[in-house]
Biopython code that builds the backbone (N, CA, C, O; Angstrom):
import numpy as np
from Bio.PDB.StructureBuilder import StructureBuilder

atoms = [
    (1, "UNK", "N", (-9.173, -10.568, -9.317)),
    (1, "UNK", "CA", (-8.076, -11.519, -9.297)),
    (1, "UNK", "C", (-7.983, -12.207, -10.646)),
    (1, "UNK", "O", (-8.974, -12.343, -11.363)),
    (2, "UNK", "N", (-6.788, -12.632, -10.975)),
    (2, "UNK", "CA", (-6.638, -13.393, -12.200)),
    (2, "UNK", "C", (-6.561, -14.875, -11.856)),
    (2, "UNK", "O", (-6.756, -15.253, -10.701)),
    (3, "UNK", "N", (-6.284, -15.705, -12.833)),
    (3, "UNK", "CA", (-6.334, -17.150, -12.646)),
    (3, "UNK", "C", (-5.360, -17.716, -11.637)),
    (3, "UNK", "O", (-5.606, -18.793, -11.095)),
    (4, "UNK", "N", (-4.251, -17.020, -11.362)),
    (4, "UNK", "CA", (-3.287, -17.564, -10.408)),
    (4, "UNK", "C", (-3.472, -16.984, -9.009)),
    (4, "UNK", "O", (-2.610, -17.156, -8.147)),
    (5, "UNK", "N", (-4.600, -16.292, -8.777)),
    (5, "UNK", "CA", (-4.907, -15.803, -7.443)),
    (5, "UNK", "C", (-4.355, -14.425, -7.125)),
    (5, "UNK", "O", (-4.566, -13.924, -6.021)),
    (6, "UNK", "N", (-3.659, -13.804, -8.053)),
    (6, "UNK", "CA", (-3.115, -12.472, -7.796)),
    (6, "UNK", "C", (-4.093, -11.408, -8.284)),
    (6, "UNK", "O", (-4.852, -11.622, -9.230)),
    (7, "UNK", "N", (-4.056, -10.274, -7.627)),
    (7, "UNK", "CA", (-4.867, -9.145, -8.039)),
    (7, "UNK", "C", (-4.353, -8.622, -9.366)),
    (7, "UNK", "O", (-3.144, -8.548, -9.586)),
    (8, "UNK", "N", (-5.257, -8.265, -10.238)),
    (8, "UNK", "CA", (-4.831, -7.634, -11.486)),
    (8, "UNK", "C", (-4.434, -6.197, -11.177)),
    (8, "UNK", "O", (-5.174, -5.466, -10.518)),
    (9, "UNK", "N", (-3.271, -5.804, -11.654)),
    (9, "UNK", "CA", (-2.846, -4.437, -11.432)),
    (9, "UNK", "C", (-3.534, -3.534, -12.449)),
    (9, "UNK", "O", (-3.907, -3.981, -13.534)),
    (10, "UNK", "N", (-3.697, -2.277, -12.100)),
    (10, "UNK", "CA", (-4.281, -1.286, -12.992)),
    (10, "UNK", "C", (-3.148, -0.718, -13.826)),
    (10, "UNK", "O", (-2.258, -0.057, -13.290)),
    (11, "UNK", "N", (-3.165, -0.967, -15.144)),
    (11, "UNK", "CA", (-2.013, -0.606, -15.976)),
    (11, "UNK", "C", (-1.618, 0.869, -15.911)),
    (11, "UNK", "O", (-0.433, 1.192, -15.999)),
    (12, "UNK", "N", (-2.578, 1.752, -15.760)),
    (12, "UNK", "CA", (-2.257, 3.175, -15.795)),
    (12, "UNK", "C", (-1.941, 3.765, -14.413)),
    (12, "UNK", "O", (-1.691, 4.966, -14.309)),
    (13, "UNK", "N", (-1.948, 2.955, -13.363)),
    (13, "UNK", "CA", (-1.662, 3.472, -12.025)),
    (13, "UNK", "C", (-0.276, 4.112, -11.958)),
    (13, "UNK", "O", (-0.125, 5.200, -11.402)),
    (14, "UNK", "N", (0.724, 3.455, -12.511)),
    (14, "UNK", "CA", (2.079, 4.003, -12.513)),
    (14, "UNK", "C", (2.170, 5.317, -13.263)),
    (14, "UNK", "O", (2.872, 6.233, -12.834)),
    (15, "UNK", "N", (1.462, 5.415, -14.386)),
    (15, "UNK", "CA", (1.477, 6.652, -15.163)),
    (15, "UNK", "C", (0.815, 7.792, -14.393)),
    (15, "UNK", "O", (1.269, 8.934, -14.454)),
    (16, "UNK", "N", (-0.259, 7.478, -13.670)),
    (16, "UNK", "CA", (-0.909, 8.506, -12.851)),
    (16, "UNK", "C", (0.039, 8.955, -11.745)),
    (16, "UNK", "O", (0.152, 10.150, -11.470)),
    (17, "UNK", "N", (0.718, 8.007, -11.112)),
    (17, "UNK", "CA", (1.702, 8.375, -10.089)),
    (17, "UNK", "C", (2.746, 9.321, -10.672)),
    (17, "UNK", "O", (3.055, 10.359, -10.088)),
    (18, "UNK", "N", (3.277, 8.954, -11.818)),
    (18, "UNK", "CA", (4.312, 9.770, -12.461)),
    (18, "UNK", "C", (3.797, 11.177, -12.761)),
    (18, "UNK", "O", (4.498, 12.161, -12.525)),
    (19, "UNK", "N", (2.572, 11.271, -13.281)),
    (19, "UNK", "CA", (1.985, 12.579, -13.588)),
    (19, "UNK", "C", (1.811, 13.427, -12.326)),
    (19, "UNK", "O", (1.867, 14.655, -12.388)),
    (20, "UNK", "N", (1.603, 12.774, -11.190)),
    (20, "UNK", "CA", (1.432, 13.487, -9.918)),
    (20, "UNK", "C", (2.751, 13.675, -9.165)),
    (20, "UNK", "O", (2.769, 14.075, -8.001)),
    (21, "UNK", "N", (3.859, 13.375, -9.862)),
    (21, "UNK", "CA", (5.205, 13.509, -9.294)),
    (21, "UNK", "C", (5.440, 12.583, -8.109)),
    (21, "UNK", "O", (6.174, 12.912, -7.177)),
    (22, "UNK", "N", (4.807, 11.427, -8.166)),
    (22, "UNK", "CA", (5.044, 10.347, -7.213)),
    (22, "UNK", "C", (5.863, 9.315, -7.983)),
    (22, "UNK", "O", (5.515, 8.991, -9.118)),
    (23, "UNK", "N", (6.926, 8.797, -7.408)),
    (23, "UNK", "CA", (7.709, 7.791, -8.142)),
    (23, "UNK", "C", (6.827, 6.630, -8.602)),
    (23, "UNK", "O", (5.911, 6.209, -7.894)),
    (24, "UNK", "N", (7.117, 6.127, -9.788)),
    (24, "UNK", "CA", (6.345, 4.993, -10.298)),
    (24, "UNK", "C", (6.617, 3.766, -9.436)),
    (24, "UNK", "O", (7.770, 3.469, -9.122)),
    (25, "UNK", "N", (5.571, 3.061, -9.059)),
    (25, "UNK", "CA", (5.767, 1.854, -8.249)),
    (25, "UNK", "C", (6.153, 0.659, -9.110)),
    (25, "UNK", "O", (5.984, 0.666, -10.329)),
    (26, "UNK", "N", (6.667, -0.351, -8.454)),
    (26, "UNK", "CA", (6.898, -1.648, -9.086)),
    (26, "UNK", "C", (5.615, -2.459, -8.897)),
    (26, "UNK", "O", (5.143, -2.620, -7.771)),
    (27, "UNK", "N", (5.059, -2.961, -9.977)),
    (27, "UNK", "CA", (3.844, -3.783, -9.884)),
    (27, "UNK", "C", (4.221, -5.232, -9.591)),
    (27, "UNK", "O", (5.226, -5.739, -10.092)),
    (28, "UNK", "N", (3.401, -5.892, -8.772)),
    (28, "UNK", "CA", (3.589, -7.303, -8.435)),
    (28, "UNK", "C", (4.993, -7.571, -7.886)),
    (28, "UNK", "O", (5.668, -8.510, -8.307)),
    (29, "UNK", "N", (5.410, -6.748, -6.958)),
    (29, "UNK", "CA", (6.756, -6.861, -6.381)),
    (29, "UNK", "C", (6.834, -8.015, -5.382)),
    (29, "UNK", "O", (6.088, -8.057, -4.404)),
    (30, "UNK", "N", (7.734, -8.934, -5.639)),
    (30, "UNK", "CA", (7.961, -10.053, -4.714)),
    (30, "UNK", "C", (8.930, -9.579, -3.636)),
    (30, "UNK", "O", (10.070, -9.221, -3.931)),
    (31, "UNK", "N", (8.469, -9.578, -2.382)),
    (31, "UNK", "CA", (9.248, -8.966, -1.313)),
    (31, "UNK", "C", (9.902, -9.949, -0.352)),
    (31, "UNK", "O", (10.784, -9.560, 0.413)),
    (32, "UNK", "N", (9.497, -11.193, -0.373)),
    (32, "UNK", "CA", (10.019, -12.155, 0.604)),
    (32, "UNK", "C", (11.013, -13.086, -0.083)),
    (32, "UNK", "O", (10.773, -13.512, -1.212)),
    (33, "UNK", "N", (12.131, -13.410, 0.583)),
    (33, "UNK", "CA", (13.156, -14.221, -0.077)),
    (33, "UNK", "C", (12.746, -15.664, -0.382)),
    (33, "UNK", "O", (13.267, -16.255, -1.328)),
    (34, "UNK", "N", (11.831, -16.239, 0.390)),
    (34, "UNK", "CA", (11.488, -17.641, 0.139)),
    (34, "UNK", "C", (10.006, -17.872, -0.156)),
    (34, "UNK", "O", (9.658, -18.899, -0.739)),
    (35, "UNK", "N", (9.140, -16.964, 0.223)),
    (35, "UNK", "CA", (7.713, -17.114, -0.058)),
    (35, "UNK", "C", (7.396, -16.448, -1.390)),
    (35, "UNK", "O", (8.150, -15.592, -1.852)),
    (36, "UNK", "N", (6.303, -16.830, -1.998)),
    (36, "UNK", "CA", (5.918, -16.256, -3.291)),
    (36, "UNK", "C", (5.042, -15.016, -3.150)),
    (36, "UNK", "O", (4.403, -14.589, -4.112)),
    (37, "UNK", "N", (5.013, -14.442, -1.953)),
    (37, "UNK", "CA", (4.192, -13.259, -1.715)),
    (37, "UNK", "C", (4.619, -12.102, -2.605)),
    (37, "UNK", "O", (5.803, -11.885, -2.863)),
    (38, "UNK", "N", (3.612, -11.370, -3.063)),
    (38, "UNK", "CA", (3.852, -10.174, -3.870)),
    (38, "UNK", "C", (2.967, -9.054, -3.355)),
    (38, "UNK", "O", (1.872, -9.289, -2.842)),
    (39, "UNK", "N", (3.455, -7.848, -3.499)),
    (39, "UNK", "CA", (2.631, -6.670, -3.255)),
    (39, "UNK", "C", (2.058, -6.236, -4.591)),
    (39, "UNK", "O", (2.720, -6.358, -5.622)),
    (40, "UNK", "N", (0.831, -5.728, -4.581)),
    (40, "UNK", "CA", (0.249, -5.223, -5.829)),
    (40, "UNK", "C", (1.125, -4.114, -6.401)),
    (40, "UNK", "O", (1.421, -4.101, -7.596)),
    (41, "UNK", "N", (1.536, -3.188, -5.548)),
    (41, "UNK", "CA", (2.443, -2.102, -5.940)),
    (41, "UNK", "C", (3.427, -1.890, -4.809)),
    (41, "UNK", "O", (3.085, -2.051, -3.638)),
    (42, "UNK", "N", (4.653, -1.529, -5.162)),
    (42, "UNK", "CA", (5.660, -1.288, -4.118)),
    (42, "UNK", "C", (6.656, -0.240, -4.570)),
    (42, "UNK", "O", (6.926, -0.058, -5.757)),
    (43, "UNK", "N", (7.182, 0.431, -3.580)),
    (43, "UNK", "CA", (8.300, 1.342, -3.729)),
    (43, "UNK", "C", (9.407, 0.715, -2.885)),
    (43, "UNK", "O", (9.604, 1.100, -1.733)),
    (44, "UNK", "N", (10.134, -0.257, -3.460)),
    (44, "UNK", "CA", (11.088, -1.057, -2.674)),
    (44, "UNK", "C", (12.155, -0.249, -1.944)),
    (44, "UNK", "O", (12.513, -0.594, -0.818)),
    (45, "UNK", "N", (12.667, 0.807, -2.548)),
    (45, "UNK", "CA", (13.708, 1.591, -1.880)),
    (45, "UNK", "C", (13.201, 2.214, -0.582)),
    (45, "UNK", "O", (13.969, 2.389, 0.365)),
    (46, "UNK", "N", (11.919, 2.545, -0.534)),
    (46, "UNK", "CA", (11.316, 3.144, 0.659)),
    (46, "UNK", "C", (10.641, 2.090, 1.545)),
    (46, "UNK", "O", (10.186, 2.391, 2.649)),
    (47, "UNK", "N", (10.586, 0.855, 1.045)),
    (47, "UNK", "CA", (9.891, -0.234, 1.753)),
    (47, "UNK", "C", (8.441, 0.144, 2.063)),
    (47, "UNK", "O", (7.949, -0.041, 3.176)),
    (48, "UNK", "N", (7.773, 0.682, 1.029)),
    (48, "UNK", "CA", (6.354, 1.033, 1.109)),
    (48, "UNK", "C", (5.622, 0.196, 0.062)),
    (48, "UNK", "O", (6.056, 0.082, -1.084)),
    (49, "UNK", "N", (4.506, -0.381, 0.485)),
    (49, "UNK", "CA", (3.706, -1.209, -0.418)),
    (49, "UNK", "C", (2.264, -0.748, -0.403)),
    (49, "UNK", "O", (1.787, -0.176, 0.577)),
    (50, "UNK", "N", (1.580, -1.005, -1.504)),
    (50, "UNK", "CA", (0.154, -0.710, -1.616)),
    (50, "UNK", "C", (-0.551, -1.982, -2.065)),
    (50, "UNK", "O", (-0.248, -2.535, -3.122)),
    (51, "UNK", "N", (-1.480, -2.430, -1.260)),
    (51, "UNK", "CA", (-2.268, -3.609, -1.577)),
    (51, "UNK", "C", (-3.697, -3.184, -1.902)),
    (51, "UNK", "O", (-4.303, -2.392, -1.180)),
    (52, "UNK", "N", (-4.222, -3.719, -2.995)),
    (52, "UNK", "CA", (-5.591, -3.444, -3.410)),
    (52, "UNK", "C", (-6.432, -4.646, -2.987)),
    (52, "UNK", "O", (-6.303, -5.741, -3.535)),
    (53, "UNK", "N", (-7.289, -4.417, -2.007)),
    (53, "UNK", "CA", (-8.075, -5.490, -1.399)),
    (53, "UNK", "C", (-9.459, -5.579, -2.032)),
    (53, "UNK", "O", (-10.368, -4.834, -1.668)),
    (54, "UNK", "N", (-9.606, -6.484, -2.967)),
    (54, "UNK", "CA", (-10.893, -6.667, -3.618)),
    (54, "UNK", "C", (-11.824, -7.553, -2.809)),
    (54, "UNK", "O", (-11.406, -8.205, -1.852)),
    (55, "UNK", "N", (-13.067, -7.568, -3.198)),
    (55, "UNK", "CA", (-14.032, -8.486, -2.617)),
    (55, "UNK", "C", (-14.571, -8.111, -1.254)),
    (55, "UNK", "O", (-15.127, -8.963, -0.560)),
    (56, "UNK", "N", (-14.420, -6.852, -0.849)),
    (56, "UNK", "CA", (-14.886, -6.453, 0.481)),
    (56, "UNK", "C", (-16.395, -6.631, 0.638)),
    (56, "UNK", "O", (-16.870, -6.918, 1.737)),
    (57, "UNK", "N", (-17.142, -6.466, -0.430)),
    (57, "UNK", "CA", (-18.607, -6.537, -0.359)),
    (57, "UNK", "C", (-19.149, -7.819, -0.967)),
    (57, "UNK", "O", (-20.360, -8.042, -0.956)),
    (58, "UNK", "N", (-18.270, -8.668, -1.498)),
    (58, "UNK", "CA", (-18.740, -9.878, -2.178)),
    (58, "UNK", "C", (-18.173, -11.151, -1.568)),
    (58, "UNK", "O", (-18.197, -12.212, -2.193)),
    (59, "UNK", "N", (-17.666, -11.043, -0.351)),
    (59, "UNK", "CA", (-17.029, -12.170, 0.318)),
    (59, "UNK", "C", (-15.888, -12.730, -0.536)),
    (59, "UNK", "O", (-15.779, -13.938, -0.747)),
    (60, "UNK", "N", (-15.057, -11.829, -1.010)),
    (60, "UNK", "CA", (-13.905, -12.228, -1.809)),
    (60, "UNK", "C", (-12.829, -12.877, -0.962)),
    (60, "UNK", "O", (-12.977, -13.005, 0.254)),
    (61, "UNK", "N", (-11.760, -13.281, -1.597)),
    (61, "UNK", "CA", (-10.671, -14.009, -0.948)),
    (61, "UNK", "C", (-10.128, -13.300, 0.285)),
    (61, "UNK", "O", (-9.805, -13.949, 1.280)),
    (62, "UNK", "N", (-10.024, -11.981, 0.229)),
    (62, "UNK", "CA", (-9.417, -11.239, 1.332)),
    (62, "UNK", "C", (-10.309, -11.156, 2.567)),
    (62, "UNK", "O", (-9.838, -10.786, 3.642)),
    (63, "UNK", "N", (-11.581, -11.492, 2.428)),
    (63, "UNK", "CA", (-12.496, -11.366, 3.572)),
    (63, "UNK", "C", (-12.997, -12.711, 4.085)),
    (63, "UNK", "O", (-13.689, -12.758, 5.102)),
    (64, "UNK", "N", (-12.666, -13.791, 3.410)),
    (64, "UNK", "CA", (-13.060, -15.125, 3.891)),
    (64, "UNK", "C", (-11.955, -15.697, 4.767)),
    (64, "UNK", "O", (-10.795, -15.307, 4.636)),
    (65, "UNK", "N", (-12.299, -16.604, 5.643)),
    (65, "UNK", "CA", (-11.408, -17.170, 6.646)),
    (65, "UNK", "C", (-9.991, -17.455, 6.203)),
    (65, "UNK", "O", (-9.067, -16.785, 6.666)),
    (66, "UNK", "N", (-9.781, -18.415, 5.331)),
    (66, "UNK", "CA", (-8.424, -18.841, 4.952)),
    (66, "UNK", "C", (-7.647, -17.721, 4.270)),
    (66, "UNK", "O", (-6.473, -17.509, 4.571)),
    (67, "UNK", "N", (-8.293, -17.005, 3.354)),
    (67, "UNK", "CA", (-7.620, -15.901, 2.669)),
    (67, "UNK", "C", (-7.249, -14.781, 3.620)),
    (67, "UNK", "O", (-6.168, -14.200, 3.524)),
    (68, "UNK", "N", (-8.155, -14.485, 4.537)),
    (68, "UNK", "CA", (-7.906, -13.442, 5.527)),
    (68, "UNK", "C", (-6.704, -13.808, 6.400)),
    (68, "UNK", "O", (-5.838, -12.970, 6.652)),
    (69, "UNK", "N", (-6.654, -15.064, 6.860)),
    (69, "UNK", "CA", (-5.549, -15.519, 7.703)),
    (69, "UNK", "C", (-4.229, -15.478, 6.929)),
    (69, "UNK", "O", (-3.204, -15.087, 7.488)),
    (70, "UNK", "N", (-4.236, -15.875, 5.656)),
    (70, "UNK", "CA", (-3.018, -15.824, 4.841)),
    (70, "UNK", "C", (-2.544, -14.387, 4.646)),
    (70, "UNK", "O", (-1.344, -14.111, 4.658)),
    (71, "UNK", "N", (-3.505, -13.469, 4.465)),
    (71, "UNK", "CA", (-3.129, -12.064, 4.341)),
    (71, "UNK", "C", (-2.505, -11.550, 5.636)),
    (71, "UNK", "O", (-1.543, -10.782, 5.598)),
    (72, "UNK", "N", (-3.052, -11.970, 6.792)),
    (72, "UNK", "CA", (-2.464, -11.565, 8.072)),
    (72, "UNK", "C", (-1.010, -12.008, 8.163)),
    (72, "UNK", "O", (-0.143, -11.244, 8.588)),
    (73, "UNK", "N", (-0.753, -13.239, 7.765)),
    (73, "UNK", "CA", (0.621, -13.764, 7.803)),
    (73, "UNK", "C", (1.531, -12.940, 6.887)),
    (73, "UNK", "O", (2.635, -12.559, 7.276)),
    (74, "UNK", "N", (1.063, -12.675, 5.689)),
    (74, "UNK", "CA", (1.837, -11.893, 4.717)),
    (74, "UNK", "C", (2.139, -10.499, 5.262)),
    (74, "UNK", "O", (3.287, -10.056, 5.226)),
    (75, "UNK", "N", (1.125, -9.810, 5.762)),
    (75, "UNK", "CA", (1.319, -8.442, 6.245)),
    (75, "UNK", "C", (2.186, -8.408, 7.499)),
    (75, "UNK", "O", (2.974, -7.479, 7.678)),
    (76, "UNK", "N", (2.053, -9.395, 8.360)),
    (76, "UNK", "CA", (2.888, -9.452, 9.557)),
    (76, "UNK", "C", (4.352, -9.670, 9.200)),
    (76, "UNK", "O", (5.233, -9.024, 9.766)),
    (77, "UNK", "N", (4.614, -10.576, 8.265)),
    (77, "UNK", "CA", (5.992, -10.810, 7.813)),
    (77, "UNK", "C", (6.557, -9.563, 7.148)),
    (77, "UNK", "O", (7.724, -9.225, 7.348)),
    (78, "UNK", "N", (5.747, -8.887, 6.370)),
    (78, "UNK", "CA", (6.198, -7.660, 5.715)),
    (78, "UNK", "C", (6.563, -6.607, 6.755)),
    (78, "UNK", "O", (7.605, -5.959, 6.651)),
    (79, "UNK", "N", (5.711, -6.439, 7.751)),
    (79, "UNK", "CA", (5.966, -5.457, 8.807)),
    (79, "UNK", "C", (7.225, -5.816, 9.587)),
    (79, "UNK", "O", (8.034, -4.942, 9.900)),
    (80, "UNK", "N", (7.392, -7.089, 9.897)),
    (80, "UNK", "CA", (8.583, -7.537, 10.620)),
    (80, "UNK", "C", (9.856, -7.287, 9.814)),
    (80, "UNK", "O", (10.942, -7.166, 10.381)),
    (81, "UNK", "N", (9.718, -7.209, 8.490)),
    (81, "UNK", "CA", (10.863, -6.949, 7.607)),
    (81, "UNK", "C", (11.054, -5.461, 7.322)),
    (81, "UNK", "O", (11.913, -5.078, 6.527)),
    (82, "UNK", "N", (10.245, -4.626, 7.979)),
    (82, "UNK", "CA", (10.419, -3.186, 7.827)),
    (82, "UNK", "C", (9.541, -2.512, 6.792)),
    (82, "UNK", "O", (9.710, -1.322, 6.529)),
    (83, "UNK", "N", (8.607, -3.241, 6.196)),
    (83, "UNK", "CA", (7.704, -2.672, 5.195)),
    (83, "UNK", "C", (6.544, -1.943, 5.857)),
    (83, "UNK", "O", (6.075, -2.331, 6.927)),
    (84, "UNK", "N", (6.093, -0.885, 5.204)),
    (84, "UNK", "CA", (4.842, -0.214, 5.571)),
    (84, "UNK", "C", (3.846, -0.544, 4.469)),
    (84, "UNK", "O", (4.086, -0.247, 3.299)),
    (85, "UNK", "N", (2.736, -1.154, 4.842)),
    (85, "UNK", "CA", (1.760, -1.645, 3.865)),
    (85, "UNK", "C", (0.487, -0.818, 3.957)),
    (85, "UNK", "O", (-0.169, -0.771, 4.998)),
    (86, "UNK", "N", (0.153, -0.173, 2.858)),
    (86, "UNK", "CA", (-1.098, 0.577, 2.741)),
    (86, "UNK", "C", (-2.118, -0.332, 2.077)),
    (86, "UNK", "O", (-1.774, -1.099, 1.178)),
    (87, "UNK", "N", (-3.361, -0.253, 2.508)),
    (87, "UNK", "CA", (-4.398, -1.120, 1.952)),
    (87, "UNK", "C", (-5.577, -0.266, 1.499)),
    (87, "UNK", "O", (-6.075, 0.576, 2.247)),
    (88, "UNK", "N", (-6.016, -0.495, 0.261)),
    (88, "UNK", "CA", (-7.155, 0.219, -0.297)),
    (88, "UNK", "C", (-8.044, -0.760, -1.053)),
    (88, "UNK", "O", (-7.623, -1.866, -1.392)),
    (89, "UNK", "N", (-9.272, -0.342, -1.311)),
    (89, "UNK", "CA", (-10.159, -1.122, -2.164)),
    (89, "UNK", "C", (-9.941, -0.681, -3.613)),
    (89, "UNK", "O", (-9.345, 0.370, -3.851)),
    (90, "UNK", "N", (-10.412, -1.464, -4.579)),
    (90, "UNK", "CA", (-10.275, -1.039, -5.977)),
    (90, "UNK", "C", (-10.905, 0.335, -6.238)),
    (90, "UNK", "O", (-10.367, 1.123, -7.016)),
    (91, "UNK", "N", (-12.033, 0.623, -5.597)),
    (91, "UNK", "CA", (-12.695, 1.917, -5.789)),
    (91, "UNK", "C", (-11.873, 3.071, -5.234)),
    (91, "UNK", "O", (-12.024, 4.205, -5.688)),
    (92, "UNK", "N", (-11.025, 2.812, -4.279)),
    (92, "UNK", "CA", (-10.202, 3.858, -3.665)),
    (92, "UNK", "C", (-8.887, 4.082, -4.401)),
    (92, "UNK", "O", (-8.247, 5.115, -4.208)),
    (93, "UNK", "N", (-8.477, 3.150, -5.228)),
    (93, "UNK", "CA", (-7.129, 3.159, -5.799)),
    (93, "UNK", "C", (-6.763, 4.477, -6.471)),
    (93, "UNK", "O", (-5.694, 5.022, -6.197)),
    (94, "UNK", "N", (-7.602, 4.995, -7.325)),
    (94, "UNK", "CA", (-7.256, 6.178, -8.113)),
    (94, "UNK", "C", (-7.844, 7.468, -7.553)),
    (94, "UNK", "O", (-8.086, 8.413, -8.303)),
    (95, "UNK", "N", (-8.074, 7.517, -6.253)),
    (95, "UNK", "CA", (-8.659, 8.701, -5.634)),
    (95, "UNK", "C", (-7.583, 9.640, -5.099)),
    (95, "UNK", "O", (-6.469, 9.208, -4.804)),
    (96, "UNK", "N", (-7.913, 10.921, -4.974)),
    (96, "UNK", "CA", (-6.957, 11.868, -4.395)),
    (96, "UNK", "C", (-6.507, 11.452, -2.985)),
    (96, "UNK", "O", (-5.346, 11.648, -2.626)),
    (97, "UNK", "N", (-7.411, 10.886, -2.194)),
    (97, "UNK", "CA", (-7.036, 10.463, -0.837)),
    (97, "UNK", "C", (-5.934, 9.407, -0.864)),
    (97, "UNK", "O", (-5.013, 9.446, -0.048)),
    (98, "UNK", "N", (-6.027, 8.461, -1.803)),
    (98, "UNK", "CA", (-4.998, 7.416, -1.894)),
    (98, "UNK", "C", (-3.659, 8.009, -2.313)),
    (98, "UNK", "O", (-2.619, 7.660, -1.754)),
    (99, "UNK", "N", (-3.686, 8.899, -3.293)),
    (99, "UNK", "CA", (-2.417, 9.502, -3.725)),
    (99, "UNK", "C", (-1.825, 10.375, -2.619)),
    (99, "UNK", "O", (-0.605, 10.435, -2.474)),
    (100, "UNK", "N", (-2.664, 11.048, -1.842)),
    (100, "UNK", "CA", (-2.167, 11.817, -0.698)),
    (100, "UNK", "C", (-1.542, 10.886, 0.338)),
    (100, "UNK", "O", (-0.483, 11.187, 0.890)),
    (101, "UNK", "N", (-2.193, 9.763, 0.599)),
    (101, "UNK", "CA", (-1.669, 8.785, 1.548)),
    (101, "UNK", "C", (-0.300, 8.261, 1.096)),
    (101, "UNK", "O", (0.619, 8.130, 1.904)),
    (102, "UNK", "N", (-0.177, 7.966, -0.186)),
    (102, "UNK", "CA", (1.103, 7.493, -0.732)),
    (102, "UNK", "C", (2.173, 8.574, -0.555)),
    (102, "UNK", "O", (3.282, 8.289, -0.103)),
    (103, "UNK", "N", (1.836, 9.801, -0.911)),
    (103, "UNK", "CA", (2.793, 10.904, -0.786)),
    (103, "UNK", "C", (3.280, 11.046, 0.655)),
    (103, "UNK", "O", (4.479, 11.178, 0.903)),
    (104, "UNK", "N", (2.338, 11.019, 1.603)),
    (104, "UNK", "CA", (2.705, 11.183, 3.009)),
    (104, "UNK", "C", (3.563, 10.018, 3.494)),
    (104, "UNK", "O", (4.506, 10.208, 4.261)),
    (105, "UNK", "N", (3.231, 8.823, 3.045)),
    (105, "UNK", "CA", (3.978, 7.642, 3.482)),
    (105, "UNK", "C", (5.389, 7.641, 2.884)),
    (105, "UNK", "O", (6.351, 7.231, 3.534)),
    (106, "UNK", "N", (5.493, 8.099, 1.658)),
    (106, "UNK", "CA", (6.819, 8.209, 1.036)),
    (106, "UNK", "C", (7.558, 9.467, 1.490)),
    (106, "UNK", "O", (8.698, 9.708, 1.091)),
    (107, "UNK", "N", (6.892, 10.268, 2.331)),
    (107, "UNK", "CA", (7.461, 11.510, 2.867)),
    (107, "UNK", "C", (7.799, 12.496, 1.746)),
    (107, "UNK", "O", (8.827, 13.171, 1.783)),
    (108, "UNK", "N", (6.908, 12.564, 0.744)),
    (108, "UNK", "CA", (7.073, 13.533, -0.330)),
    (108, "UNK", "C", (6.400, 14.824, 0.083)),
    (108, "UNK", "O", (5.491, 14.813, 0.913)),
    (109, "UNK", "N", (6.827, 15.913, -0.473)),
    (109, "UNK", "CA", (6.219, 17.205, -0.191)),
    (109, "UNK", "C", (4.756, 17.170, -0.615)),
    (109, "UNK", "O", (4.459, 16.862, -1.769)),
    (110, "UNK", "N", (3.837, 17.481, 0.296)),
    (110, "UNK", "CA", (2.418, 17.431, -0.036)),
    (110, "UNK", "C", (1.859, 18.784, -0.420)),
    (110, "UNK", "O", (0.648, 18.912, -0.599)),
    (111, "UNK", "N", (2.686, 19.785, -0.551)),
    (111, "UNK", "CA", (2.202, 21.110, -0.941)),
    (111, "UNK", "C", (2.139, 21.260, -2.432)),
    (111, "UNK", "O", (1.752, 22.317, -2.931)),
]
sb = StructureBuilder()
sb.init_structure("model")
sb.init_model(0)
sb.init_chain("A")
sb.init_seg("    ")
for serial, (resi, resn, name, xyz) in enumerate(atoms, 1):
    if name == "N":
        sb.init_residue(resn, " ", resi, " ")
    sb.init_atom(name, np.array(xyz, "f"), 0.0, 1.0, " ", f" {name:<3s}", serial, name[0])
structure = sb.get_structure()
């Protein structure tokens, strides 16, 4: 996370997506009209988001009480608005499994 509480995006993630023929995502996409919620990465036209959940093993913000509850609210509002939210850890972000998951969720040809 950076100083304002947002996850730092991986600068080359979009380039890797592009190289794999996955549309480049929008980083730090604000999806709610009145809340300051952002997705780490999003494909707004498809209403697909990817959240990178840090701190799973270090009691980070996403796994402690208040942060966990705030994330539930964010994800529930996103789902109610028609978004599909994928969640990965930082270690999973650049793996073949994550890119396959993105492809399937965006309904891209996986062959």
